[in-house]
C-alpha positions in Angstrom: 43.0 -24.4 71.5 46.0 -24.1 73.8 47.5 -20.7 74.8 50.6 -21.3 72.7 48.8 -22.6 69.6 48.9 -20.5 66.5 45.6 -18.7 66.0 43.8 -17.1 63.0 41.0 -14.5 63.1 38.0 -15.5 61.0 35.3 -13.1 59.8 31.9 -14.7 59.2 33.8 -18.1 58.9 36.4 -16.8 56.5 40.0 -16.9 57.8 41.6 -13.5 57.3 44.8 -13.0 59.5 47.0 -14.4 62.3 45.9 -13.2 65.7 47.7 -12.9 69.0 45.6 -13.2 72.2 46.2 -11.0 75.2 44.2 -12.7 78.0 46.3 -11.8 81.0 46.3 -8.4 82.8 50.0 -7.8 81.9 49.6 -8.7 78.3 46.5 -6.5 77.9 48.3 -3.6 79.6 51.2 -3.9 77.2 49.0 -4.4 74.2 50.7 -2.7 71.2 52.8 -0.3 73.2 56.4 0.1 72.0 55.7 -1.7 68.6 56.4 0.0 65.3 53.7 -2.0 63.6 51.6 -5.2 63.7 51.3 -8.1 61.4 47.8 -9.5 61.9 45.7 -8.6 64.9 45.6 -8.5 68.6 42.6 -9.8 70.6 42.2 -8.3 74.1 40.1 -10.5 76.4 38.3 -9.2 78.5 38.1 -5.6 77.3 35.5 -2.9 76.7 37.8 0.0 75.7 41.3 0.8 74.6 43.7 3.7 74.3 46.6 4.6 72.0 48.6 6.6 74.6 52.3 6.2 73.8 51.6 4.3 70.5 53.5 5.1 67.3 50.8 4.3 64.7 47.0 4.5 64.2 44.9 1.4 64.8 41.6 0.0 63.8 39.6 -1.1 66.9 36.6 -3.5 66.9 34.5 -4.0 70.0 32.9 -7.5 70.2 30.1 -8.8 72.3 30.3 -12.1 74.3 29.4 -14.1 71.2 32.1 -12.5 69.0 29.8 -10.2 67.0 31.2 -6.8 66.1 29.3 -4.1 67.9 31.3 -1.1 66.7 34.6 -0.2 65.0 36.7 2.9 65.0 40.1 4.1 64.0 42.2 5.7 66.7 45.2 8.0 66.1 48.2 7.8 68.5 47.6 9.3 71.9 43.8 9.0 71.9 41.4 7.3 74.3 38.5 5.3 73.0 35.1 5.4 74.7 34.0 2.2 76.5 31.4 0.2 74.6 28.8 -1.0 77.1 28.1 -4.5 75.8 31.7 -5.2 74.6 33.6 -8.1 76.1 36.5 -8.3 73.7 38.5 -5.9 71.6 40.4 -6.5 68.4 43.3 -4.1 67.4 45.0 -4.0 64.0 46.9 -1.5 62.0 44.6 1.2 60.5 43.1 0.1 57.2 43.2 -3.6 58.0 39.4 -3.9 58.8 38.4 -2.6 55.4 40.7 -5.2 53.7 39.3 -8.0 55.9 35.6 -7.0 55.7 35.4 -6.6 59.5 32.5 -4.3 60.3 29.6 -4.0 62.7 27.4 -7.1 62.6 30.2 -9.4 61.4 30.7 -12.6 63.5 34.4 -13.1 64.5 35.9 -16.4 65.6 39.4 -17.4 66.6 40.4 -20.7 65.0 43.4 -22.9 65.2 45.8 -22.0 62.4 46.0 -25.7 61.2 42.2 -25.9 61.0 42.1 -22.7 59.0 44.6 -23.9 56.4 
């Protein structure tokens, strides 16, 4: 899938939401800062931890291993720092409460698929 292709987050093979991918250092640094909300999710690659310093809303955070399996999740309020997760290679961020709706929890396999293929 190309960098500009529309992407969808899939949990255990089930498409759940659009996802933006932050794979460059500047895009990971910016993350969700300055936004008032988020539709869908943001995937940070590579990443082992996140913070919500300067953010305006709480977020759900999922730490993924190299294969896309969720190792741990947490909800972070604004102006907090998450602990690094040792085996994490990627992090998914979404508005707080999203993971419960999507069924995203430890042990779930996450994939990023082309939006056209997911339709």
